[in-house]
C-alpha positions in Angstrom: -52.2 -105.1 -21.0 -48.8 -104.6 -19.4 -46.7 -101.4 -19.4 -43.0 -102.0 -19.9 -40.8 -100.9 -17.0 -39.4 -97.8 -18.9 -43.0 -96.6 -19.2 -42.6 -95.9 -23.0 -44.6 -98.8 -24.4 -47.1 -101.5 -23.7 -47.8 -105.1 -24.7 -51.3 -106.5 -25.0 -53.0 -109.7 -26.2 -55.0 -109.8 -29.3 -56.3 -113.4 -30.1 -53.0 -115.5 -30.3 -50.9 -112.4 -30.9 -49.1 -110.0 -28.6 -49.0 -106.4 -29.9 -46.3 -104.0 -28.8 -47.2 -100.3 -28.9 -45.7 -97.0 -27.9 -47.0 -94.7 -25.3 -48.8 -92.3 -25.3 -49.5 -92.4 -29.1 -50.1 -96.1 -29.6 -47.7 -96.4 -32.6 -47.3 -100.1 -33.6 -43.9 -101.3 -32.5 -44.4 -104.9 -33.5 -46.5 -108.0 -33.4 -45.4 -111.3 -31.8 -47.2 -114.4 -33.0 -47.4 -116.6 -29.8 -50.3 -119.0 -30.3 -52.9 -120.1 -32.8 -55.5 -117.4 -33.5 -58.2 -119.3 -31.6 -56.1 -119.4 -28.5 -56.7 -116.2 -26.6 -54.0 -114.6 -24.5 -55.2 -114.2 -20.9 -52.1 -113.1 -19.1 -48.9 -111.2 -19.8 -45.9 -110.5 -17.6 -42.7 -108.5 -18.4 -39.3 -109.0 -16.8 -38.1 -106.1 -14.6 -35.4 -105.2 -17.2 -38.2 -105.0 -19.9 -36.3 -107.3 -22.3 -38.6 -110.4 -22.1 -42.2 -111.1 -21.8 -44.2 -114.2 -20.9 -47.6 -114.9 -22.4 -50.2 -117.5 -21.5 -53.8 -118.3 -22.0 -56.2 -120.9 -23.5 -53.3 -122.7 -25.4 -52.4 -124.4 -22.1 -48.8 -123.3 -22.4 -46.5 -120.4 -21.5 -44.1 -118.8 -23.9 -41.3 -116.4 -23.1 -40.2 -114.1 -25.9 -37.6 -111.4 -26.4 -39.7 -108.3 -26.9 -37.5 -106.3 -29.3 -36.8 -109.3 -31.6 -40.1 -111.0 -31.2 -38.4 -114.4 -30.9 -39.3 -117.2 -28.5 -36.6 -118.0 -26.0 -38.5 -120.6 -23.8 -41.7 -122.5 -23.7 -43.4 -124.6 -21.0 -46.5 -126.5 -22.1 -48.9 -129.3 -21.9 -49.5 -129.2 -18.1 -51.9 -126.3 -17.7 -55.7 -126.2 -17.7 -55.5 -122.7 -19.1 -53.1 -120.0 -17.8 -54.9 -117.3 -15.7 -52.0 -115.3 -14.3 -48.2 -114.7 -14.7 -45.7 -112.8 -12.7 -41.9 -112.5 -12.8 -39.9 -112.3 -9.6 -38.1 -109.0 -8.9 -34.8 -110.3 -10.3 -36.6 -111.7 -13.4 -35.3 -115.2 -13.0 -38.4 -116.9 -11.8 -41.8 -117.0 -13.4 -44.9 -117.7 -11.3 -47.7 -119.2 -13.2 -51.3 -119.4 -12.0 -53.6 -121.8 -13.9 -57.3 -122.4 -14.2 -57.0 -125.5 -11.9 -56.1 -123.1 -9.0 -52.5 -124.3 -8.9 -49.4 -122.2 -8.8 -46.3 -123.3 -10.6 -42.7 -122.0 -10.4 -40.6 -122.0 -13.5 -37.0 -120.8 -14.1 -37.0 -120.1 -17.9 -33.7 -119.9 -19.6 -33.8 -116.4 -20.9 -30.4 -116.6 -22.5 -31.6 -119.2 -25.0 -28.8 -121.6 -24.1 
């Protein structure tokens, strides 16, 4: 579960989906289909501006999506033995990825979709 920076909503993993819900009521604001249903989401991170979210887990890849539109803007995959942790840098340009093999990876996803 990750609270968006404005404090008005949260994103949380549900199987291969990410759900976006309002606070404090929990009204459904959308569902983002990130991974197959048998691929649980273990970690989520939101950019400081609250526009993008990274998701990772058992699917051995990381996806970055635009939260409002629910569209994927970047993906890094195939090199993880399960994603255990995600964090964006304070400027939102770097994503730090912790994997099950105890390695940290640094990624600069293209959040503009160029």
